[in-house]
C-alpha positions as CSV (number, residue, x, y, z in Angstrom):
1,M,164.4,160.3,118.9
2,R,165.7,157.0,118.6
3,L,163.6,153.8,118.3
4,A,164.5,150.1,118.4
5,V,161.9,148.1,116.2
6,L,161.3,144.5,116.7
7,A,159.0,142.4,115.0
8,D,157.8,138.3,114.8
9,I,159.3,137.1,117.9
10,H,157.3,134.0,117.9
11,G,157.7,132.6,121.3
12,N,161.5,132.5,121.0
13,A,162.5,134.0,124.4
14,W,166.5,133.4,123.7
15,A,166.5,135.6,120.7
16,L,164.5,138.2,122.3
17,E,166.9,138.3,125.2
18,A,169.8,138.8,122.9
19,V,168.1,141.6,120.9
20,L,167.1,143.5,124.0
21,R,170.7,143.1,125.4
22,H,172.2,144.2,122.1
23,A,169.7,147.3,121.7
24,R,170.5,148.7,125.0
25,R,174.1,149.8,124.1
26,Y,171.9,152.1,121.5
27,S,170.0,153.6,124.6
28,P,166.6,153.7,122.6
29,D,164.1,156.2,123.7
30,Q,161.3,153.7,122.8
31,Y,160.8,150.3,121.8
32,V,158.3,149.4,119.1
33,V,156.9,145.9,118.9
34,L,155.2,144.8,115.4
35,G,153.4,141.6,116.6
36,D,153.6,138.0,116.2
37,L,154.9,137.8,119.8
38,L,154.4,134.2,121.4
39,A,153.0,131.7,119.0
40,D,154.8,128.8,117.3
41,G,158.1,129.0,119.8
42,P,158.9,127.1,122.7
43,D,159.1,129.5,125.3
44,P,155.9,131.9,125.0
45,L,155.8,132.5,128.6
46,G,159.5,133.7,129.1
47,T,158.8,135.8,126.0
48,L,155.8,137.3,127.3
49,Q,157.5,138.2,130.7
50,Q,160.4,140.1,128.8
51,L,157.8,141.9,126.8
52,E,156.0,143.3,130.0
53,S,159.1,144.6,131.1
54,L,159.0,147.1,128.2
55,D,156.6,149.1,130.0
56,G,154.9,151.6,127.9
57,A,156.4,150.2,124.7
58,P,153.9,150.6,121.6
59,M,153.0,147.2,120.6
60,V,150.6,145.9,118.0
61,R,148.8,142.6,117.3
62,G,150.0,140.2,114.7
63,N,148.2,137.2,113.0
64,T,149.2,134.7,115.3
65,D,148.6,136.9,118.3
66,R,144.8,137.0,117.2
67,Y,144.6,133.2,116.8
68,L,146.0,132.4,120.3
69,A,143.5,135.4,121.8
70,D,140.4,133.8,120.3
71,L,141.4,130.2,119.2
72,D,138.2,128.6,119.7
73,N,136.8,130.9,116.8
74,L,139.7,130.1,114.5
75,A,138.5,130.4,110.9
76,P,139.3,128.4,108.0
77,P,141.8,127.6,106.5
78,R,143.7,127.9,109.8
79,S,141.4,125.9,111.7
80,E,141.6,123.2,109.4
81,M,145.3,122.8,110.1
82,P,145.6,120.3,113.1
83,G,149.1,120.3,113.3
84,L,149.4,124.0,113.7
85,V,146.2,124.4,115.9
86,A,148.0,121.8,118.4
87,T,151.0,123.9,118.7
88,W,148.8,127.0,119.1
89,R,146.7,125.2,121.9
90,W,150.0,124.3,123.7
91,G,151.2,127.6,123.6
92,L,148.0,129.3,124.9
93,A,148.3,126.5,127.8
94,Q,151.6,128.1,128.7
95,I,150.6,131.6,128.9
96,G,147.3,131.1,130.4
97,E,144.3,133.3,130.8
98,R,146.6,136.2,131.7
99,G,148.6,135.8,128.7
100,R,145.6,135.4,126.4
101,Q,144.0,138.5,127.5
102,Y,147.4,140.4,127.1
103,L,147.3,139.5,123.4
104,A,143.2,140.2,123.3
105,R,144.2,143.8,124.4
106,L,146.8,144.7,121.9
107,P,145.5,147.3,119.1
108,T,145.7,146.6,115.2
109,H,148.1,149.6,115.1
110,A,149.7,152.3,116.8
111,W,150.9,155.8,116.2
112,L,153.8,157.8,117.3
113,D,154.7,161.5,116.9
114,T,158.3,161.8,116.2
115,P,160.6,164.8,115.1
116,A,160.6,163.4,111.7
117,G,156.7,163.2,111.8
118,R,154.0,160.9,112.1
119,V,155.1,157.1,112.5
120,L,152.4,154.2,111.6
121,A,153.2,150.9,113.3
122,A,151.4,147.7,112.0
123,H,151.8,143.8,111.5
124,G,150.7,143.9,108.1
125,I,148.6,146.7,107.6
126,P,146.1,148.3,110.2
127,D,143.0,146.7,108.8
128,D,144.6,143.5,108.0
129,D,147.4,141.6,110.1
130,E,147.7,139.2,107.4
131,A,148.5,141.6,104.5
132,V,151.8,141.3,102.9
133,V,153.9,144.8,102.2
134,L,156.7,143.9,100.0
135,P,159.1,146.4,98.0
136,S,158.5,144.0,94.7
137,E,154.6,144.5,95.0
138,A,154.2,148.4,94.4
139,G,150.8,148.6,95.5
140,S,151.2,147.0,98.6
141,A,152.2,150.2,100.8
142,D,149.0,152.3,99.8
143,P,146.9,151.1,102.5
144,L,149.5,152.7,105.0
145,R,149.1,156.0,103.5
146,R,146.7,157.4,105.9
147,D,146.3,160.3,108.7
148,G,149.6,162.0,107.7
149,A,151.7,159.1,108.1
150,R,155.6,159.9,107.1
151,V,156.9,156.5,108.3
152,A,155.3,153.0,108.5
153,L,156.7,150.2,110.4
154,V,155.5,146.8,109.3
155,G,156.5,142.9,110.1
156,H,154.9,139.8,109.1
157,T,157.0,138.9,106.3
158,H,160.4,138.3,108.5
159,A,162.4,140.0,105.7
160,P,164.1,143.3,106.4
161,F,164.0,146.1,104.1
162,V,163.7,150.0,103.8
163,W,161.6,151.2,101.0
164,Q,160.4,154.6,99.8
165,P,157.6,154.6,97.6
166,H,156.7,158.0,96.8
167,D,156.6,160.1,100.0
168,L,156.0,157.2,102.5
169,L,159.1,155.5,104.1
170,V,158.5,151.8,104.9
171,I,160.5,149.9,107.2
172,N,160.6,146.1,108.1
173,P,162.8,145.3,110.9
174,G,163.0,141.4,109.9
175,S,162.2,138.6,112.4
176,V,163.5,138.6,116.0
177,G,162.5,134.9,116.5
178,L,162.4,133.2,113.0
179,S,165.2,134.7,111.0
180,Q,166.0,132.1,108.6
181,G,167.1,134.7,105.7
182,T,169.9,136.0,108.0
183,G,171.6,132.7,108.9
184,W,169.4,132.6,112.1
185,R,170.7,135.7,113.6
186,A,168.0,137.6,115.1
187,S,167.1,140.9,113.1
188,Y,165.9,144.2,114.5
189,A,166.2,147.7,113.5
190,V,167.5,150.9,115.2
191,L,165.8,154.3,113.8
192,D,167.2,157.8,114.6
193,L,164.4,160.3,113.6
194,S,164.9,164.1,113.4
195,A,163.4,167.2,112.0
196,D,166.6,168.3,110.1
197,D,167.8,164.8,108.9
198,G,164.8,162.5,108.5
199,V,164.9,159.1,109.3
200,L,168.4,157.1,109.8
201,V,167.8,153.3,109.5
202,R,170.2,150.6,110.9
203,H,169.3,146.9,110.6
204,K,170.9,144.7,113.1
205,Q,171.8,140.8,113.3
206,V,172.4,139.5,116.7
207,E,173.4,136.0,117.4
208,W,171.7,134.1,120.1
209,D,171.4,130.6,121.9
210,V,170.3,128.3,119.0
211,A,171.0,125.1,121.0
212,A,168.9,125.9,123.9
213,F,166.2,126.7,121.6
214,V,166.4,123.4,120.0
215,R,166.5,121.6,123.5
216,A,163.4,123.3,124.5
217,F,161.4,122.5,121.3
218,E,162.5,118.9,121.6
219,G,161.2,119.0,125.4
220,G,157.5,118.7,124.4
221,I,156.0,121.4,122.1
222,P,154.1,119.9,119.4
223,V,156.3,119.8,116.3
224,N,154.1,120.7,113.3
225,R,154.7,120.6,109.4
226,K,156.5,124.1,109.6
227,A,158.5,123.6,112.5
228,A,159.9,120.0,111.6
229,P,162.2,121.4,108.6
230,M,163.2,124.4,110.6
231,L,164.4,122.1,113.4
232,E,166.4,120.1,110.9
233,E,168.0,123.2,109.4
234,L,168.9,124.6,113.0
235,R,170.4,121.4,114.0
236,A,172.5,121.2,110.7
237,W,173.3,125.1,111.4
238,Q,174.8,124.2,114.9
239,I,177.3,121.6,113.6
């Protein structure tokens, strides 16, 4: 069984388009999408439309998906960051009620039965979409050991890795839409799972239309304190 695993798209329709085009050459049996889908980028609606084309793909909720789905009930400290809230309100206006309901229906986690065993998919951990799972923090994978999971797919940190703490294989595919650590190449992972050979993981990095992304950002999305330095870096990276 072959999976294409994506995470942290963040409303970057150009990076998502490039990743899906690249992934098709591997003929995956299934796409898996690990949350943070639409918020913070300049084309949440275009991103949503591409995701809707992945009919039947397991897809889980990230923390920013939760923010957009229930923005009126945003809790501190997020609600006390007016620049970020303005960006999220802009994104919510782009996707409309249909898009909000799409995010609201996303589950906190998903299970896949594969030839290599049960696979758990989550953004952070199933009970906490803001939890950080990192190889440098030995206990951070403990909440992923549940219900016979042999493999756990996680996102949130935007940092690709493969980690095997004892009997659990933990994989982060990196970020599709906000991938600073890879020279602004969109990251995703291709997994081959078999009963005999276990799990083969290949991290992929894909170039995308950075110039179009910057132009769209400059065309009207509120630029908050997180986005401003990112845009400066992207402008410099294009030169």
